[in-house]
TIFI-886528 format. One line per field, with one value per residue: chain; x, y, z of N, C-alpha, C in turn. Coordinates in nm, 4 decimals. Example, Ala and Ser with C-alpha at 12.3 -4.5 7.8 and 13.67 -1.06 7.14 Angstrom:
REM TIFI-886528
ch: c(A / A);
n.px: c(1.3190 / 1.2850);
n.py: c(-0.5690 / -0.2250);
n.pz: c(0.7800 / 0.7080);
ca.px: c(1.2300 / 1.3670);
ca.py: c(-0.4500 / -0.1060);
ca.pz: c(0.7800 / 0.7140);
c.px: c(1.3200 / 1.2900);
c.py: c(-0.3300 / 0.0030);
c.pz: c(0.7800 / 0.7870);
This chain:
REM TIFI-886528
ch: c(A / A / A / A / A / A / A / A / A / A / A / A / A / A / A / A / A / A / A / A / A / A / A / A / A / A / A / A / A / A / A / A / A / A / A / A / A / A / A / A / A / A / A / A / A / A / A / A / A / A / A / A / A / A / A / A / A / A / A / A / A / A / A / A / A / A / A / A / A / A / A / A / A / A / A / A / A / A / A / A / A / A / A / A / A / A / A / A / A / A / A / A / A / A / A / A / A / A / A / A / A / A / A / A / A / A / A / A / A / A / A / A / A / A / A / A / A / A / A / A / A / A / A / A / A / A / A / A / A / A / A / A / A / A / A / A / A / A / A / A / A / A / A / A / A / A / A / A / A / A / A);
n.px: c(-2.9394 / -2.6689 / -2.6761 / -2.6634 / -2.3864 / -2.2501 / -2.2960 / -2.1468 / -1.8787 / -1.8821 / -1.9111 / -1.7063 / -1.4104 / -1.1135 / -1.1593 / -1.1333 / -1.2299 / -1.2917 / -1.3012 / -1.5728 / -1.7022 / -1.6453 / -1.7286 / -2.0248 / -2.0580 / -1.9918 / -2.1834 / -2.4152 / -2.5657 / -2.7521 / -2.7263 / -2.9078 / -2.8789 / -2.6291 / -2.3015 / -2.1293 / -2.2783 / -2.3370 / -2.0560 / -2.0179 / -2.1884 / -2.0995 / -1.8646 / -1.8971 / -1.9551 / -1.7363 / -1.4220 / -1.1073 / -0.8352 / -0.4936 / -0.3106 / -0.0340 / 0.2960 / 0.6161 / 0.8318 / 0.6718 / 0.5746 / 0.6265 / 0.7779 / 0.5557 / 0.6508 / 0.9089 / 1.0528 / 1.1208 / 0.9634 / 0.7066 / 0.7536 / 0.7382 / 0.5197 / 0.3472 / 0.4480 / 0.4031 / 0.1085 / 0.0577 / 0.1388 / -0.1214 / -0.2956 / -0.2397 / -0.3204 / -0.4045 / -0.2074 / -0.1004 / -0.3336 / -0.2535 / -0.0418 / -0.0425 / -0.2778 / -0.3815 / -0.3978 / -0.1060 / -0.0410 / 0.1084 / 0.3319 / 0.4162 / 0.6708 / 0.8692 / 1.1261 / 1.4452 / 1.6369 / 2.0048 / 2.2943 / 2.4891 / 2.7178 / 2.7387 / 2.5731 / 2.6940 / 2.9230 / 3.2256 / 3.3168 / 3.4505 / 3.3587 / 3.1500 / 3.3461 / 3.6105 / 3.7587 / 3.7255 / 3.6099 / 3.2584 / 3.0402 / 2.8109 / 2.4912 / 2.4028 / 2.1873 / 2.0410 / 1.8568 / 1.7368 / 1.5823 / 1.4010 / 1.4042 / 1.3070 / 1.0961 / 0.9226 / 0.8230 / 0.7350 / 0.5028 / 0.3266 / 0.1319 / -0.0611 / -0.1720 / -0.5017 / -0.7622 / -0.9544 / -0.8857 / -0.5786 / -0.4312 / -0.2477 / -0.3434 / -0.4827 / -0.3991 / -0.1556 / -0.0124);
n.py: c(-1.6222 / -1.6081 / -1.3547 / -1.2072 / -1.2958 / -1.1968 / -0.9018 / -0.8721 / -0.9384 / -0.7092 / -0.4790 / -0.5700 / -0.5417 / -0.5416 / -0.5959 / -0.7203 / -0.6479 / -0.8868 / -1.0976 / -1.0199 / -1.1165 / -1.3651 / -1.4780 / -1.3884 / -1.6095 / -1.8477 / -1.8474 / -1.8621 / -1.6857 / -1.4599 / -1.1793 / -0.8949 / -0.6935 / -0.5947 / -0.7152 / -0.5173 / -0.2561 / -0.3728 / -0.3562 / -0.0921 / 0.0491 / -0.0681 / 0.0326 / 0.3002 / 0.3084 / 0.2284 / 0.2060 / 0.3094 / 0.1103 / 0.1059 / -0.1710 / -0.3791 / -0.5345 / -0.5080 / -0.5479 / -0.6236 / -0.5568 / -0.2386 / 0.0371 / 0.3052 / 0.5135 / 0.5953 / 0.8896 / 0.9961 / 0.8573 / 0.9358 / 1.1775 / 1.1825 / 1.0952 / 1.3085 / 1.5167 / 1.4144 / 1.4159 / 1.6597 / 1.7689 / 1.7161 / 1.8588 / 2.1573 / 2.3441 / 2.2875 / 2.2663 / 2.4172 / 2.3301 / 2.0461 / 2.0106 / 2.1322 / 2.1062 / 1.8258 / 1.5279 / 1.3213 / 0.9798 / 0.7256 / 0.4478 / 0.2925 / 0.2026 / -0.0808 / -0.0765 / 0.0335 / 0.2187 / 0.1711 / 0.3998 / 0.4523 / 0.4097 / 0.1527 / -0.0304 / -0.0726 / -0.2646 / -0.3124 / -0.5322 / -0.8335 / -0.8592 / -1.1236 / -1.2683 / -1.1835 / -0.9887 / -0.7523 / -0.4836 / -0.4172 / -0.2280 / -0.3603 / -0.3464 / -0.4184 / -0.6176 / -0.3776 / -0.2858 / -0.2475 / -0.3925 / -0.1785 / -0.1388 / 0.0755 / 0.1930 / 0.0056 / 0.0158 / 0.2414 / 0.2220 / 0.0871 / 0.2528 / 0.2951 / 0.0672 / -0.0946 / -0.1666 / -0.3127 / -0.4993 / -0.5691 / -0.4296 / -0.2166 / 0.1022 / 0.3674 / 0.6346 / 0.6064 / 0.7262);
n.pz: c(0.7238 / 0.5376 / 0.4653 / 0.6935 / 0.7256 / 0.5387 / 0.5763 / 0.8308 / 0.7107 / 0.5642 / 0.7415 / 0.9337 / 0.8808 / 0.6763 / 0.3249 / -0.0087 / -0.3021 / -0.5109 / -0.3035 / -0.2040 / -0.4207 / -0.4362 / -0.2000 / -0.1982 / -0.3697 / -0.2566 / -0.0732 / -0.1893 / -0.2443 / -0.4548 / -0.6629 / -0.6629 / -0.8334 / -1.1107 / -1.0765 / -1.1234 / -1.0341 / -0.7674 / -0.6397 / -0.6887 / -0.5226 / -0.2534 / -0.2584 / -0.2158 / 0.0481 / 0.1589 / 0.3290 / 0.2530 / 0.2478 / 0.3088 / 0.2317 / 0.3342 / 0.3448 / 0.4253 / 0.1580 / -0.0349 / -0.3645 / -0.4952 / -0.3409 / -0.2489 / -0.0924 / -0.2099 / -0.2612 / -0.5169 / -0.6919 / -0.6178 / -0.6980 / -0.9902 / -1.0539 / -0.9678 / -1.1306 / -1.3407 / -1.3334 / -1.2929 / -1.6089 / -1.7094 / -1.5471 / -1.4955 / -1.3576 / -1.0989 / -0.9016 / -0.6782 / -0.5172 / -0.5001 / -0.4063 / -0.1673 / -0.0232 / -0.0353 / 0.1182 / 0.1307 / 0.1095 / 0.2156 / 0.2494 / 0.5841 / 0.6643 / 0.7859 / 0.7336 / 0.6759 / 0.4401 / 0.3834 / 0.4324 / 0.1640 / 0.1579 / 0.3079 / 0.1556 / -0.0820 / -0.2980 / -0.4303 / -0.6764 / -0.8544 / -1.2158 / -1.4018 / -1.5289 / -1.4364 / -1.5228 / -1.4735 / -1.2472 / -1.0989 / -0.9482 / -0.7067 / -0.5401 / -0.2401 / 0.0329 / 0.1061 / 0.2830 / 0.6376 / 0.9096 / 1.0976 / 1.4429 / 1.5687 / 1.4032 / 1.4128 / 1.6402 / 1.6798 / 1.5014 / 1.6361 / 1.7656 / 1.5811 / 1.5145 / 1.4268 / 1.6516 / 1.6021 / 1.3721 / 1.4128 / 1.2047 / 1.0415 / 1.0708 / 0.8305 / 0.9326 / 1.0087 / 0.7865);
ca.px: c(-2.7789 / -2.5834 / -2.7052 / -2.5904 / -2.2405 / -2.1892 / -2.3067 / -2.0404 / -1.7723 / -1.8962 / -1.8767 / -1.6270 / -1.2914 / -1.0876 / -1.1761 / -1.1060 / -1.3698 / -1.3111 / -1.3515 / -1.6805 / -1.7990 / -1.6337 / -1.8274 / -2.1461 / -2.0731 / -1.9992 / -2.3010 / -2.5412 / -2.6356 / -2.7821 / -2.7383 / -3.0475 / -2.8046 / -2.5073 / -2.1752 / -2.0409 / -2.3728 / -2.3042 / -1.9422 / -1.9936 / -2.2669 / -2.0400 / -1.7218 / -1.9761 / -1.9606 / -1.5763 / -1.2941 / -0.9747 / -0.7324 / -0.3826 / -0.2761 / 0.1028 / 0.3854 / 0.7689 / 0.8540 / 0.5530 / 0.5623 / 0.7073 / 0.7586 / 0.5000 / 0.7108 / 1.0053 / 1.0416 / 1.1493 / 0.8559 / 0.5899 / 0.7557 / 0.7224 / 0.3492 / 0.2793 / 0.4786 / 0.2943 / -0.0250 / 0.0423 / 0.1304 / -0.2491 / -0.3893 / -0.1301 / -0.4001 / -0.4237 / -0.0660 / -0.1107 / -0.3983 / -0.1910 / 0.0891 / -0.0984 / -0.4398 / -0.4222 / -0.2775 / -0.0306 / -0.0145 / 0.2224 / 0.3745 / 0.4979 / 0.7571 / 0.9794 / 1.2725 / 1.5249 / 1.7576 / 2.1319 / 2.3811 / 2.5411 / 2.8611 / 2.7297 / 2.5036 / 2.7321 / 3.0556 / 3.2977 / 3.3582 / 3.4495 / 3.2566 / 3.1533 / 3.4698 / 3.7245 / 3.8465 / 3.7260 / 3.5218 / 3.1503 / 2.9312 / 2.7092 / 2.4312 / 2.3465 / 2.1596 / 2.0258 / 1.7491 / 1.7557 / 1.4882 / 1.4296 / 1.3077 / 1.2680 / 0.9983 / 0.8125 / 0.8089 / 0.6203 / 0.3964 / 0.2210 / 0.0344 / -0.1253 / -0.2704 / -0.6263 / -0.7842 / -1.0682 / -0.8119 / -0.4857 / -0.3695 / -0.1759 / -0.4403 / -0.4283 / -0.3816 / -0.0108 / 0.0354);
ca.py: c(-1.6441 / -1.5688 / -1.2084 / -1.1891 / -1.2891 / -1.0869 / -0.7892 / -0.9119 / -0.8913 / -0.5440 / -0.4104 / -0.5873 / -0.5018 / -0.5017 / -0.6711 / -0.6962 / -0.6632 / -1.0143 / -1.1660 / -1.0178 / -1.1940 / -1.5051 / -1.5215 / -1.4220 / -1.7146 / -1.9403 / -1.8811 / -1.8645 / -1.5245 / -1.4136 / -1.0212 / -0.8669 / -0.6031 / -0.6265 / -0.6794 / -0.3380 / -0.1790 / -0.4010 / -0.3183 / 0.0364 / 0.0819 / -0.1110 / 0.1242 / 0.4254 / 0.3435 / 0.1514 / 0.2987 / 0.2611 / 0.0915 / 0.0089 / -0.3193 / -0.3932 / -0.5538 / -0.4818 / -0.6626 / -0.6498 / -0.4689 / -0.1156 / 0.1378 / 0.4165 / 0.6534 / 0.6259 / 1.0117 / 0.9732 / 0.7762 / 1.0338 / 1.3273 / 1.1460 / 1.0855 / 1.4288 / 1.5632 / 1.3174 / 1.4633 / 1.8524 / 1.8296 / 1.6742 / 1.9317 / 2.2152 / 2.4494 / 2.2589 / 2.2475 / 2.4482 / 2.2634 / 1.9178 / 1.9942 / 2.1747 / 2.0630 / 1.6990 / 1.4493 / 1.2380 / 0.8973 / 0.6414 / 0.2958 / 0.3289 / 0.0660 / -0.0927 / -0.0977 / 0.1796 / 0.2011 / 0.1931 / 0.4526 / 0.4110 / 0.3214 / 0.0027 / -0.0860 / -0.0929 / -0.3227 / -0.3478 / -0.6945 / -0.8933 / -0.9122 / -1.2783 / -1.3146 / -1.1632 / -0.9253 / -0.5820 / -0.4913 / -0.3459 / -0.2102 / -0.4297 / -0.2826 / -0.5899 / -0.5833 / -0.2451 / -0.2297 / -0.3543 / -0.3946 / -0.1003 / -0.1588 / 0.1994 / 0.2031 / -0.0899 / 0.0599 / 0.3862 / 0.1530 / -0.0233 / 0.3335 / 0.3028 / -0.0254 / -0.1069 / -0.2662 / -0.4308 / -0.6211 / -0.5762 / -0.3974 / -0.0703 / 0.2270 / 0.4837 / 0.7130 / 0.6325 / 0.7756);
ca.pz: c(0.7767 / 0.4422 / 0.4601 / 0.7930 / 0.7356 / 0.4410 / 0.6472 / 0.9244 / 0.6551 / 0.5312 / 0.8948 / 1.0337 / 0.8771 / 0.5738 / 0.2216 / -0.1603 / -0.4012 / -0.5423 / -0.1960 / -0.1658 / -0.4882 / -0.3853 / -0.0535 / -0.2302 / -0.4515 / -0.1578 / 0.0205 / -0.2603 / -0.2685 / -0.5713 / -0.6418 / -0.7565 / -0.9358 / -1.1642 / -0.9782 / -1.0997 / -0.9651 / -0.6363 / -0.6083 / -0.6416 / -0.3933 / -0.1512 / -0.2505 / -0.1987 / 0.1903 / 0.2072 / 0.3542 / 0.1927 / 0.3744 / 0.2583 / 0.3357 / 0.2417 / 0.4217 / 0.3848 / 0.0642 / -0.1112 / -0.4450 / -0.5163 / -0.2355 / -0.2631 / -0.0261 / -0.2793 / -0.3343 / -0.7175 / -0.7648 / -0.6050 / -0.7944 / -1.1250 / -1.0293 / -0.9566 / -1.2844 / -1.4980 / -1.3177 / -1.3560 / -1.6923 / -1.7747 / -1.4749 / -1.4330 / -1.2994 / -0.9803 / -0.8545 / -0.5393 / -0.4581 / -0.4955 / -0.3262 / -0.0070 / 0.0044 / -0.0593 / 0.2159 / 0.0333 / 0.1922 / 0.1982 / 0.3053 / 0.6659 / 0.6624 / 0.9356 / 0.6915 / 0.6396 / 0.3579 / 0.4600 / 0.3648 / 0.0320 / 0.2352 / 0.3902 / 0.0802 / -0.2236 / -0.2618 / -0.5237 / -0.6949 / -0.9903 / -1.2879 / -1.4093 / -1.6108 / -1.3560 / -1.6211 / -1.4277 / -1.1451 / -1.0773 / -0.8182 / -0.6671 / -0.4391 / -0.1509 / 0.1634 / 0.1335 / 0.3601 / 0.7576 / 0.9810 / 1.1791 / 1.5448 / 1.6188 / 1.3611 / 1.4419 / 1.8146 / 1.6351 / 1.4152 / 1.7304 / 1.8023 / 1.4742 / 1.5246 / 1.4605 / 1.7702 / 1.5590 / 1.2598 / 1.4264 / 1.0809 / 1.0660 / 1.0163 / 0.7278 / 1.0033 / 1.0179 / 0.6689);
c.px: c(-2.6878 / -2.5905 / -2.6526 / -2.4363 / -2.1769 / -2.2050 / -2.2088 / -1.9366 / -1.7844 / -1.8523 / -1.7857 / -1.4648 / -1.2507 / -1.1360 / -1.1386 / -1.2219 / -1.3643 / -1.3321 / -1.4650 / -1.7766 / -1.7757 / -1.7206 / -1.9442 / -2.1840 / -2.0840 / -2.1194 / -2.4250 / -2.6588 / -2.6387 / -2.8191 / -2.8580 / -3.0128 / -2.6632 / -2.4028 / -2.1122 / -2.1182 / -2.3189 / -2.1876 / -1.9089 / -2.0699 / -2.1545 / -1.9117 / -1.7870 / -1.9147 / -1.8214 / -1.4950 / -1.1803 / -0.8808 / -0.5695 / -0.3124 / -0.1394 / 0.1762 / 0.5148 / 0.7779 / 0.7784 / 0.5695 / 0.6729 / 0.6803 / 0.6948 / 0.5596 / 0.8447 / 0.9852 / 1.0443 / 1.0381 / 0.7210 / 0.6333 / 0.7186 / 0.5792 / 0.2909 / 0.3390 / 0.4109 / 0.1446 / -0.0568 / 0.0807 / -0.0126 / -0.3175 / -0.2710 / -0.1658 / -0.4147 / -0.2785 / -0.0585 / -0.1910 / -0.3503 / -0.0798 / 0.0724 / -0.1965 / -0.4780 / -0.3349 / -0.2209 / 0.0463 / 0.0886 / 0.2748 / 0.4628 / 0.5780 / 0.8531 / 1.1316 / 1.3304 / 1.5902 / 1.8876 / 2.2024 / 2.4609 / 2.6515 / 2.8595 / 2.6245 / 2.5589 / 2.9033 / 3.1223 / 3.3765 / 3.3536 / 3.3804 / 3.2880 / 3.2788 / 3.6157 / 3.7899 / 3.8498 / 3.6316 / 3.3972 / 3.1255 / 2.8243 / 2.6162 / 2.3684 / 2.3047 / 2.1187 / 1.9486 / 1.7925 / 1.6386 / 1.4986 / 1.3408 / 1.2275 / 1.1434 / 0.8848 / 0.7354 / 0.6850 / 0.5116 / 0.2881 / 0.1230 / -0.0747 / -0.2187 / -0.3917 / -0.6846 / -0.8594 / -0.9874 / -0.6791 / -0.3851 / -0.3294 / -0.3131 / -0.3746 / -0.3866 / -0.2287 / 0.0406 / 0.0178);
c.py: c(-1.5732 / -1.4096 / -1.1385 / -1.1730 / -1.2214 / -0.9386 / -0.7887 / -0.8404 / -0.7477 / -0.4634 / -0.4369 / -0.5458 / -0.4966 / -0.6023 / -0.6485 / -0.7232 / -0.8164 / -1.1282 / -1.1642 / -1.1132 / -1.3515 / -1.5253 / -1.5225 / -1.5528 / -1.8288 / -1.9651 / -1.8634 / -1.7463 / -1.4719 / -1.2779 / -1.0067 / -0.7552 / -0.6600 / -0.6461 / -0.5840 / -0.2490 / -0.2446 / -0.3590 / -0.1730 / 0.0755 / 0.0680 / 0.0037 / 0.2519 / 0.4292 / 0.2827 / 0.2554 / 0.2590 / 0.2375 / 0.0349 / -0.0873 / -0.3651 / -0.4247 / -0.5058 / -0.5936 / -0.6740 / -0.5315 / -0.3751 / -0.0226 / 0.2461 / 0.5733 / 0.6431 / 0.7945 / 1.0296 / 0.9546 / 0.8685 / 1.1621 / 1.2808 / 1.1437 / 1.2239 / 1.5144 / 1.5258 / 1.4244 / 1.6086 / 1.8605 / 1.8029 / 1.8222 / 2.0535 / 2.3425 / 2.4184 / 2.1977 / 2.2765 / 2.3642 / 2.0929 / 1.9265 / 2.0734 / 2.1256 / 1.9321 / 1.6449 / 1.3845 / 1.1079 / 0.7823 / 0.5377 / 0.3417 / 0.2164 / 0.0546 / -0.0906 / 0.0514 / 0.1367 / 0.2608 / 0.3125 / 0.3951 / 0.3448 / 0.2175 / -0.0492 / -0.1488 / -0.1328 / -0.3252 / -0.4597 / -0.7326 / -0.8737 / -1.0431 / -1.3265 / -1.2747 / -1.0736 / -0.7584 / -0.5997 / -0.3722 / -0.3234 / -0.2773 / -0.3302 / -0.4320 / -0.5356 / -0.4478 / -0.1894 / -0.3216 / -0.3034 / -0.2848 / -0.0698 / -0.0166 / 0.2421 / 0.1427 / -0.0387 / 0.1503 / 0.3559 / 0.1221 / 0.1398 / 0.3487 / 0.1624 / -0.0287 / -0.2091 / -0.3604 / -0.5188 / -0.6202 / -0.5257 / -0.2766 / 0.0191 / 0.3010 / 0.6148 / 0.7484 / 0.6857 / 0.9398);
c.pz: c(0.6841 / 0.4260 / 0.5638 / 0.7872 / 0.6329 / 0.5100 / 0.7425 / 0.8555 / 0.6065 / 0.6348 / 0.9626 / 0.9895 / 0.7136 / 0.4739 / 0.1033 / -0.2329 / -0.4470 / -0.4285 / -0.1559 / -0.2746 / -0.4648 / -0.2822 / -0.1022 / -0.3110 / -0.3481 / -0.0950 / -0.0568 / -0.2672 / -0.4081 / -0.5556 / -0.7358 / -0.8164 / -1.0203 / -1.0655 / -1.0166 / -1.0209 / -0.8067 / -0.5934 / -0.5768 / -0.5321 / -0.2651 / -0.1429 / -0.1793 / -0.0336 / 0.2643 / 0.2420 / 0.3117 / 0.2480 / 0.2984 / 0.3339 / 0.2498 / 0.3815 / 0.3093 / 0.2766 / -0.0384 / -0.2465 / -0.4481 / -0.3573 / -0.2737 / -0.2162 / -0.1035 / -0.3189 / -0.4806 / -0.7335 / -0.7545 / -0.6923 / -0.9118 / -1.1510 / -1.0381 / -1.0706 / -1.3771 / -1.4687 / -1.3709 / -1.4833 / -1.7819 / -1.6835 / -1.4400 / -1.3282 / -1.1394 / -0.8982 / -0.7393 / -0.4855 / -0.4228 / -0.3991 / -0.1781 / 0.0626 / 0.0258 / 0.0288 / 0.1182 / 0.1247 / 0.1361 / 0.2656 / 0.4041 / 0.6986 / 0.7358 / 0.8673 / 0.6477 / 0.5629 / 0.4123 / 0.3782 / 0.2728 / 0.0673 / 0.2705 / 0.2660 / -0.0446 / -0.1634 / -0.4227 / -0.5805 / -0.8473 / -1.0819 / -1.3029 / -1.4601 / -1.5428 / -1.4344 / -1.5242 / -1.2972 / -1.1661 / -0.9377 / -0.7884 / -0.5499 / -0.3557 / -0.0214 / 0.1697 / 0.2333 / 0.5020 / 0.8110 / 1.1075 / 1.3205 / 1.6001 / 1.5253 / 1.3656 / 1.5645 / 1.7862 / 1.5670 / 1.4855 / 1.7697 / 1.6602 / 1.4375 / 1.5254 / 1.5445 / 1.7121 / 1.4586 / 1.2950 / 1.2946 / 1.1180 / 0.9925 / 0.9240 / 0.8095 / 1.0240 / 0.9047 / 0.6564);
């Protein structure tokens, strides 16, 4: 019964490696191989699925962030520039948030000592209902999560 439950998890949707180890422990499954061998075998057949919601971590779709990563990679592997730029799909987080124009997110306000003014960025994003509607086409019917095809 425990093996069936583990199989259902492996075949049924998203999981994190730590969840698999915790499940094995909770079900009393003793692995016949080391944890490293087990997880490497699982990952050979697993499908990578980005799982995030707006507000978690750094937005990988920030163009500057991607360019910094690409520049750093090309410093090490300059001979693969054409392949990286044209032959590899570049995944990103398809957020329902949109960044407001500068004219709407910056305010000029007094400093804490009221002796001068400084610029603050406030409420720089908004929920974009058009993006949310577009995301619906990429929902995974098995999990209800956004599929990586949206990237």
